Steps between C-alpha positions, in 0.01 A plus 500: 500500500408691817744712699664273761521771769188713456269201447590338834425704810740304720793562266400864446496563877842341533625709207372820669663415832833433326498840333410677824802336663721595203380863524585507873842348428560757223426790738720346767795473259448865396502600867829316559668650191362855474460777756151604385165577658272206580228616260727469194632162612148360539386659172793353307431148624122535456502652150754273332371179653136591435591554135681165484201340674280585198773472236581153632141391442514627141819301421278191485370606158837515317575156648162376380501644148863509386530227239779259593464313172688774313832388646697550820687808378180672390334417832803628694498831309128549560542449875810721504318788327198453727729504805677822390165672441350380830801593716535835320132588554524389862791738568350790304153474655640461851716810474222707340259411783755596769570833327149617587573489874875547543766749391762433234780517761340224709440280199854547366629328814306179441528521119874539456690293243576217740140489619376482139723198430377324815136573412550370144661180632220451757231571239658260249528232769134545595396485135701181446356348818146574383569340161640185664211474747242549228667240283484263794127571539451454126697175495301345785170622356582349160616181672177487700296560184693225324437261789129588502481443124684171534271392784195596294636304204570199723151523650340515154714205392399300809135586442518394134672175599238438767219565254659258255538236769148548635354476149643152447182314594555137404339467153483122540266543796267719293508271196447187709214664687330594172549148368351358819203735469455392141491133606267570793246674277435158349518280811387732781368843411452601866869436578595687183295801608656490850849478357435795267385709798806408705735564209343841435536593871862388496582699184310805627708497820823456302426795272354728767772449759796485265581873542505489880828443680397306809181345634392328822568128518129419533430645153784308339391175666145554379627523143714191551184317608335603170794362308500169689124462461540537122775239498292267719229503235759372252679249720220391732611284794862507385538849650420603857611802703521602866619813675622594844491879523477677840258794506789728605654453155196601293572874502873467430586620150684347206555587131190444289482162317828387661346171616345397169818351344557286813169321454541479125837336565342253744231406249740475207768290671270323745159424355600489133783255559329271751225238475456507876298767684698816574434722800610864499542634851541864598664611826541857621658650809637825634878474532683789672235741373518369142254275316619149415297289257571137409333307220556123519392227260582134455633387163609191308878486534538259209305725263701810590843340516585607144393863556754765598454836668207640695285635217459841338225596744729483803770695319232761431413518872865522601558789256193687623609469862845628407353802319251585776714438809856506366576157647578158349439284808121527526415184304623154600427162345521161672443173316528173692315179588243554228401850614571830333492811720531864395531759777470877469598754759328833443645798692229723647710813552465752214252271328207740491 
């Protein structure tokens, strides 16, 4: 743990100014009390406060290394002994330095019994003040370290949750695609080859981009197109798709693979459950600087009447948005008149 005063130039400058002012105040008090020459008054204030300037810096180390786990009484005794030694050395060294320049008679005036008591009290007060200030520094530094560790732990937890959520690629989609490819190898080898190529591109994108946090909308939409093209091979004319995306939205960013569950949900609860053609429509717009995306599909109300909830995929999306942006209002669902709409609002601030 670094020294809280020496390691920060701003605090060290302030510390120096404070001791200069204390030295001036010390000399002024001597001048008001004693009838002595100016040289001795200035020397007294300069010597004793210069010594406490450096001694004060060294008090940090007892505060840092005294073991508080040995009990309050043991800690108190260690600080008491350290205080007696420090104040004693301060008085002894100060007087010895002044003896080199001034006579014994002059020094006896400012080192009488009453003056010794006052100096001991002042030295003890300064020592105690240093200990309290250093403990305050130590407390806030430990608190800051604890907060940083907690934030790091929370960030790692969020990242692990996000990785778990992003890795939940719908296995049914993969299995169904492989089954469709298997059937197409018999009936239409060209379509089977095309579907294999599209599936490999889709999986390559999913694996390659899974570690990235955000991507431009145009890249995510391109991968959605791959997914829909694969599904169109399976469902034929029963599945169509359209999109209305202004060019101004293409470079806006969103979490990687965040759109995939929306289209999986539309296929699962729209195309699977309906004998009528299903159209999946995509709308994007810029709303107050944020990106808003809506995915709408028609569905068979009779077929879905017995189903409850919105599906695991949408819960996955809602959880990811909460982890990334810290908000729970970024996904809305509207189901009425035979249409199912899922809307996302993706904040653009602090997204990159």
